[in-house]
C-alpha positions as CSV (number, residue, x, y, z in Angstrom):
1,M,8.4,4.0,-24.1
2,S,8.1,0.4,-25.4
3,A,5.4,-1.2,-24.6
4,D,7.0,-3.7,-22.4
5,K,7.5,-0.6,-20.1
6,T,3.0,0.6,-20.3
7,G,2.5,-2.7,-19.7
8,I,4.6,-3.0,-16.7
9,A,3.1,0.4,-15.4
10,R,-0.4,-0.9,-16.4
11,E,0.5,-4.4,-13.4
12,F,1.8,-2.0,-11.1
13,M,-0.9,0.6,-10.4
14,D,-4.1,-2.5,-10.8
15,S,-1.3,-4.0,-7.5
16,I,-1.7,-1.3,-6.1
17,P,-5.0,-2.1,-3.9
18,Q,-5.5,2.0,-2.7
19,A,-5.3,2.9,-6.1
20,R,-7.6,0.0,-7.1
21,A,-10.1,2.0,-3.9
22,L,-9.7,4.9,-5.8
23,R,-10.1,4.0,-9.3
24,L,-6.8,6.0,-10.4
25,E,-7.1,5.8,-14.1
26,L,-3.2,5.7,-16.1
27,L,-3.5,8.2,-18.8
28,E,0.1,8.2,-20.7
29,V,2.7,6.3,-19.4
30,T,6.4,7.7,-21.5
31,D,10.0,7.3,-20.9
32,G,10.4,8.0,-17.3
33,A,6.4,9.9,-17.2
34,A,3.4,9.3,-16.0
35,V,-0.2,10.9,-15.5
36,L,-2.8,9.5,-13.4
37,R,-6.1,10.6,-13.0
38,L,-8.3,10.9,-9.6
39,P,-11.9,10.9,-10.4
40,Y,-13.8,12.3,-8.3
41,D,-16.4,11.1,-6.2
42,P,-19.0,12.1,-3.0
43,E,-17.3,8.5,-0.9
44,I,-13.2,10.2,-0.6
45,V,-14.5,13.8,0.5
46,G,-12.8,15.4,3.3
47,D,-15.2,18.1,4.7
48,P,-18.6,17.1,3.7
49,E,-19.8,20.3,4.7
50,T,-17.3,22.5,1.4
51,G,-17.3,19.0,-0.2
52,V,-13.8,19.0,-1.1
53,I,-11.8,15.4,-1.4
54,H,-9.8,14.4,1.1
55,G,-6.2,14.8,1.2
56,G,-5.5,11.4,1.7
57,A,-6.5,10.3,-2.0
58,V,-4.8,13.3,-3.0
59,S,-1.4,11.9,-0.8
60,T,-2.3,8.0,-3.1
61,L,-2.5,10.0,-6.6
62,M,0.8,11.7,-5.8
63,D,2.7,8.3,-4.5
64,S,1.4,6.4,-7.3
65,C,1.8,8.8,-10.2
66,C,5.4,9.1,-8.6
67,G,6.7,5.0,-8.3
68,T,4.7,5.0,-11.9
69,A,6.9,7.6,-13.4
70,V,9.9,5.2,-11.6
71,I,8.9,2.0,-13.2
72,A,8.7,3.6,-16.2
73,H,11.9,5.0,-16.8
74,P,14.4,2.8,-19.1
75,G,17.5,3.7,-16.0
76,N,15.1,0.8,-13.9
77,P,15.1,-2.3,-14.8
78,G,13.1,-3.4,-11.7
79,A,10.1,-2.5,-9.4
80,T,10.4,0.3,-7.5
81,A,9.5,0.9,-3.8
82,T,8.8,5.2,-1.8
83,I,12.0,5.9,0.3
84,S,10.4,9.3,1.0
85,L,7.6,12.1,-0.7
86,R,7.3,15.6,0.0
87,I,3.8,17.3,-0.8
88,D,3.2,20.6,-0.6
89,Y,-1.0,21.5,-0.8
90,L,-1.1,24.4,-2.1
91,R,-5.3,24.8,-2.3
92,A,-8.1,22.2,-2.2
93,A,-9.3,20.5,-5.2
94,A,-12.1,22.0,-6.6
95,P,-15.4,20.6,-5.4
96,G,-16.4,18.3,-8.0
97,Q,-14.1,17.9,-10.0
98,A,-10.8,15.1,-11.5
99,V,-7.9,15.5,-10.4
100,T,-5.1,14.7,-12.5
101,A,-1.1,14.6,-11.6
102,R,1.4,14.4,-13.2
103,A,5.3,13.3,-12.4
104,E,8.4,13.2,-14.1
105,C,12.1,11.3,-12.9
106,F,14.2,13.0,-13.4
107,H,17.9,11.6,-12.3
108,V,18.2,8.1,-11.5
109,T,21.5,6.5,-9.9
110,R,22.2,3.3,-8.8
111,S,20.2,3.2,-6.4
112,V,17.7,5.8,-5.4
113,A,15.6,7.6,-8.5
114,F,14.5,11.2,-8.1
115,V,10.8,12.4,-8.8
116,R,8.8,15.5,-8.7
117,A,4.9,15.6,-9.1
118,T,2.6,18.7,-10.5
119,A,-1.5,17.9,-9.5
120,H,-4.4,19.6,-11.0
121,D,-7.7,20.0,-11.2
122,D,-9.7,21.5,-14.5
123,E,-7.8,25.1,-12.8
124,T,-4.8,23.9,-15.0
125,G,-2.7,26.9,-14.2
126,C,-2.7,26.8,-9.9
127,P,-1.9,23.9,-9.1
128,V,-3.8,21.4,-6.3
129,A,0.2,20.4,-4.9
130,M,3.6,19.7,-5.9
131,A,6.0,16.5,-5.0
132,T,9.2,15.6,-4.6
133,G,10.3,12.0,-3.6
134,T,12.5,9.4,-4.0
135,F,11.8,5.7,-4.8
136,T,14.4,2.5,-5.2
137,V,15.7,1.4,-7.8
138,E,15.8,-2.2,-7.4
139,G,17.5,-4.9,-10.0
140,R,20.7,-2.6,-11.2
141,Q,23.8,-4.7,-12.1
């Protein structure tokens, strides 16, 4: 992955106010893939009785991770925006644990990128959520 694409991916993440508010961390960027981490914070708990992170925070993590993977793909010369995103929640994230997502942009056409992602807490064998989505490809001639 070129330093330029890594820098662009970081700028992309920094430009999303909700990602900044949730303190999403960009852990890894390679050609067409990204890994982001959502740190646990009591401020984003959806159920105070259980301490489980709100699903909206996990949605933001998944969407941001997928978008970052598209930005990092060599077949996408420009920006991106979400066209569609399906997230399947498989279980609640364990209270007190960060959630880490990995997304892969597996196919790019002239105008659409196709992405899949998985999110895990410390129990890596059992995902918290899985996502598939389509994103715009901008700037291709």
